C-alpha positions in Angstrom: 0.0 0.0 0.0 1.2 3.5 -0.9 0.2 6.9 0.4 -1.3 7.7 -3.0 -3.5 4.6 -2.8 -4.6 5.5 0.7 -5.5 9.1 -0.4 -7.4 7.7 -3.3 -9.6 5.8 -0.9 -10.1 9.0 1.2 -10.8 11.1 -1.9 -14.4 11.9 -1.1 -13.5 12.8 2.5 -10.7 15.0 1.3 -13.0 16.9 -1.0 -15.5 17.2 1.8 -12.9 18.7 4.2 -11.7 21.1 1.6 -15.3 22.2 0.9 -16.0 22.7 4.6 -12.7 24.6 5.1 -13.6 27.0 2.2 -17.2 27.4 3.5 -16.0 28.2 7.0 -13.4 30.7 5.7 -16.1 32.5 3.7 -18.5 32.5 6.6 -16.0 33.9 9.0 -15.0 36.5 6.5 -18.6 37.7 6.1 -18.7 38.1 9.9 -15.8 40.6 9.6 -12.9 38.3 10.4 -9.7 38.8 8.4 -7.9 35.9 6.6 -5.0 36.1 9.0 -7.2 35.3 11.9 -8.8 32.4 10.1 -5.5 30.9 8.9 -4.5 29.4 12.3 -7.8 27.5 12.4 -7.2 26.1 8.9 -3.6 25.1 9.9 -4.8 23.3 13.0 -7.6 21.6 11.0 -5.0 20.4 8.4 -2.6 19.2 11.1 -5.3 17.2 12.9 -6.5 15.7 9.6 -2.9 14.8 8.7 -2.3 13.1 12.1 -5.5 11.1 11.9 -5.0 10.0 8.3 -1.3 9.4 8.8 -2.0 7.1 11.8 -4.7 5.3 9.8 -2.3 4.8 6.9 0.4 3.5 9.2 -1.9 1.0 10.9 -3.4 -0.2 7.6 0.0 -0.6 6.0 1.3 -2.5 9.0 -1.7 -4.8 9.0 -1.3 -5.5 5.2 2.4 -6.3 5.7 1.5 -8.7 8.6 -1.1 -10.5 6.4 1.4 -10.8 3.5 4.0 -12.3 5.8 1.5 -14.8 7.2 0.4 -15.7 3.7 4.0 -16.3 2.6 4.5 -18.7 5.5 1.5 -20.8 4.7 1.7 -23.8 2.4 -2.1 -23.9 2.1 -2.9 -20.3 1.3 -6.7 -20.8 1.8 -6.1 -21.1 5.5 -5.2 -17.4 5.8 -8.6 -16.6 7.3 -7.6 -18.7 10.4 -4.5 -16.5 10.9 -6.2 -13.1 10.8 -6.7 -11.1 14.0 -10.1 -10.5 15.5 -11.9 -7.9 13.4 -12.3 -4.5 15.0 -14.7 -2.9 12.6 -18.0 -4.0 10.9 -16.3 -3.9 7.5 -13.5 -6.1 8.7 -16.0 -8.5 10.3 -18.0 -8.7 7.1 -14.8 -9.3 5.1 -13.5 -12.1 7.3 -16.9 -13.8 7.4 -17.1 -13.7 3.6 -13.6 -15.1 3.3 -14.3 -17.9 5.8 -17.5 -18.8 3.9 -15.6 -18.9 0.6 -12.8 -21.0 2.1 -15.3 -23.4 3.6 -17.0 -23.8 0.3 -13.7 -24.4 -1.5 -12.6 -27.0 1.1 -15.9 -28.9 0.8 -15.4 -28.9 -3.0 -11.8 -30.1 -2.7 -12.8 -32.9 -0.2 -15.6 -34.0 -2.6 -13.2 -34.1 -5.5 -10.6 -36.0 -3.4 -13.2 -38.5 -2.4 -14.4 -39.0 -6.0 -10.7 -39.4 -7.1 -10.0 -41.9 -4.4 -13.0 -44.0 -5.3 -12.1 -43.9 -9.0 -8.5 -44.9 -8.1 -9.8 -47.8 -6.0 -12.0 -48.9 -8.8 -9.2 -48.8 -11.4 -6.9 -50.8 -9.1 -9.6 -53.5 -8.5 -10.4 -53.6 -12.2 -6.7 -54.0 -13.1 -6.3 -56.9 -10.6 -9.5 -58.5 -12.1 -8.4 -58.1 -15.7 -5.0 -59.8 -15.0 -6.8 -63.1 -14.4 -8.1 -63.6 -17.9 -4.9 -62.2 -19.4 -2.9 -64.9 -17.5 -5.4 -67.6 -18.5 -5.2 -66.7 -22.2 -1.4 -66.5 -22.0 -1.3 -70.0 -20.5 -3.6 -71.3 -23.3 -1.3 -69.8 -25.9 1.8 -71.3 -24.4 0.1 -74.8 -24.2 -0.8 -74.6 -27.8 2.2 -73.0 -29.6 0.8 -72.5 -33.0 1.8 -69.5 -35.2 -1.4 -67.6 -34.5 -1.2 -68.3 -30.8 2.4 -66.9 -30.7 1.1 -63.7 -32.2 -1.7 -63.6 -29.7 0.8 -64.2 -26.9 2.9 -61.3 -28.1 -0.1 -58.9 -28.1 -1.1 -60.2 -24.6 2.4 -59.2 -23.4 1.7 -55.8 -24.7 -1.7 -55.7 -23.0 -0.2 -56.9 -19.7 2.5 -54.2 -20.0 -0.1 -51.4 -20.4 -2.2 -52.8 -17.6 0.8 -52.8 -15.2 1.6 -49.3 -16.3 -1.9 -48.2 -15.5 -1.7 -49.8 -12.1 1.6 -48.2 -11.1 0.4 -44.9 -12.4 -2.7 -45.1 -10.2 -0.5 -45.9 -7.2 2.2 -43.4 -8.0 0.4 -40.5 -6.1 0.6 -42.4 -2.8 3.8 -44.4 -3.1 4.5 -43.9 0.6 1.5 -46.1 1.5 2.7 -49.0 -0.6 6.5 -49.3 -0.3 8.9 -50.9 2.2 12.5 -49.7 2.3 14.9 -52.5 3.0 18.5 -53.5 2.4 19.2 -55.8 -0.6 21.7 -56.4 -3.3 21.1 -54.2 -6.3 21.0 -57.0 -8.8 18.3 -58.8 -6.9 15.9 -56.2 -8.4 17.2 -56.7 -11.9 16.6 -60.4 -12.2 12.8 -60.2 -12.0 12.8 -57.3 -14.5 14.8 -59.5 -16.9 12.4 -62.4 -16.4 9.4 -60.2 -17.2 11.0 -59.2 -20.5 12.6 -62.5 -21.4 10.2 -63.4 -24.2 10.7 -60.1 -26.0 14.5 -60.3 -25.5 14.6 -63.7 -27.0 12.2 -62.9 -29.8 14.1 -59.8 -30.8 17.4 -61.6 -30.4 18.8 -58.9 -28.1 22.1 -59.8 -26.4 22.6 -59.0 -22.7 25.9 -57.9 -21.1 25.5 -58.0 -17.3 28.4 -56.9 -15.0 27.0 -58.2 -11.7 28.3 -56.7 -8.5 27.6 -57.0 -4.8 26.5 -53.4 -4.2 23.9 -52.9 -1.5 21.1 -50.4 -1.9 18.3 -49.2 0.4 14.9 -48.7 -1.3 11.8 -50.6 -2.2 12.7 -53.7 -4.3 9.3 -54.1 -6.0 9.1 -50.5 -7.2 12.7 -50.6 -8.3 12.0 -53.7 -10.3 9.2 -52.0 -12.1 11.4 -49.0 -12.9 14.1 -51.2 -14.4 11.4 -53.2 -16.3 10.1 -50.0 -17.9 13.6 -49.0 -19.0 14.3 -52.4 -20.4 11.0 -52.3 -22.2 12.0 -49.0 -23.9 15.4 -50.4 -24.9 13.6 -53.4 -26.5 11.1 -51.2 -28.2 13.7 -49.0 -29.8 16.4 -51.6 -30.5 18.5 -51.7 -33.6 17.6 -54.4 -36.2 21.1 -56.1 -36.1 23.5 -56.8 -33.3 21.2 -55.3 -30.6 22.6 -55.3 -27.2 21.7 -54.1 -23.6 24.4 -53.6 -21.1 23.6 -53.5 -17.3 26.3 -52.4 -14.8 26.8 -50.6 -11.5 29.3 -48.0 -10.4 30.3 -46.0 -7.4 30.1 -42.2 -7.9 31.1 -40.3 -4.8 28.3 -40.7 -2.2 26.1 -42.9 -4.3 25.8 -46.2 -6.1 24.7 -45.9 -9.8 22.8 -48.4 -11.8 23.5 -48.0 -15.5 21.3 -49.5 -18.2 22.8 -48.9 -21.7 21.7 -50.0 -25.1 22.9 -49.5 -28.7 19.5 -48.8 -30.1 18.1 -45.9 -32.1 18.9 -43.3 -29.5 17.1 -40.0 -28.7 17.5 -36.8 -30.8 19.3 -34.1 -28.9 16.2 -31.8 -29.1 14.0 -34.5 -27.4 16.5 -35.5 -24.6 15.5 -32.7 -22.1 11.8 -33.7 -22.4 12.0 -37.6 -22.3 10.8 -37.6 -18.6 7.8 -35.4 -19.3 4.3 -36.9 -19.1 2.9 -38.0 -22.5 6.0 -36.9 -24.5 6.5 -39.4 -27.3 9.2 -37.5 -29.3 9.2 -35.3 -32.3 9.7 -38.2 -34.7 6.2 -39.7 -35.0 7.2 -43.2 -36.3 6.1 -45.2 -33.3 2.4 -44.9 -32.7 2.4 -47.5 -29.9 4.3 -45.2 -27.6 2.3 -43.7 -24.7 4.9 -41.3 -23.3 4.2 -42.6 -19.8 7.1 -45.1 -19.2 10.0 -42.8 -18.5 7.6 -40.3 -16.8 6.6 -42.9 -14.3 10.2 -43.9 -13.8 11.2 -40.4 -12.9 8.1 -39.9 -10.7 8.7 -43.0 -8.7 12.4 -42.3 -8.4 11.6 -38.9 -6.9 9.1 -40.5 -4.5 11.8 -43.0 -3.4 14.5 -40.4 -3.0 16.5 -41.6 -6.1 17.7 -39.6 -9.1 17.5 -40.7 -12.7 19.0 -39.2 -15.8 19.3 -40.0 -19.5 22.2 -39.6 -21.9 21.8 -40.5 -25.6 23.3 -40.0 -29.0 20.9 -40.3 -31.9 21.6 -43.5 -33.9 24.1 -44.8 -31.4 22.2 -45.7 -28.2 20.8 -44.5 -24.9 22.1 -44.7 -21.3 19.8 -44.4 -18.3 21.5 -43.9 -14.9 19.8 -44.3 -11.5 21.6 -43.0 -8.5 21.1 -44.5 -5.0 22.4 -42.5 -2.1 24.6 -44.6 0.2 23.7 -45.0 3.9 23.2 -47.4 6.7 20.2 -49.5 7.4 18.9 -49.4 11.0 17.8 -53.0 11.8 14.9 -53.5 14.3 17.1 -55.5 16.7 
């Protein structure tokens, strides 16, 4: 708030005081008083007006600064009405009551939306678990009857299962903290299940594996890490080169962290697309792969952030891509 803004609010009162001062001066002059005798009255009038308005401006400015500071300290800005002082005037009381009513209405709306979202999320999770049963049954039928058509059906089922898993983890990604358990385990214990999940595609596409297994220990949720690795492997398989395709998995110590490195010699990522590969729904500027959803690497980054890990991508177009996941080192506190 500036003095100019405050005076603008008092503009009508200012005009009224000026009019009254002029009217009083004319009246006293008609009664035979000289201007020099009226001048002290006008000066006292102006000084009193200046003191009253100056004090009002100071209090109003101080209160505005206090509210601004309180607002900056709040994470949930709509709770500012709970931080305000007790109203001293009718206008302040009306303002606070209006603000409280608006905040209450907004909170009720937010709670309603959260409840609807939670119910929808629960339904999606239940539906995904239900749909996995017929998918598994059809997959077993195809494997028991390995005809040409059944192999093609089995391949499409793998694709369906991949998308269903992606939907499940996306639904859970908002509340990872309710569904993970941090424990101590060897890093490559999370890699083996991810390789088993993608073994059919690896064999079908004739992709070679180079695994430099180590005994590095990490502290995170094994199930979520396995899913992240599986997503990265799925991308490497999807964008593999047609001849001599290879995926290399290794680990390295970098300062205060252990790094898991998954590297392939596939198509690579254009330099212009590299900064955006972890964005939601980004499928690249080259629109050759219509099956891409743009959710795989986005989910990997989101889950890594929830688990306190960091993930980055390096790539040269036409030569390959390297994804690195960093695990901070530490000690595991055992219950005993």
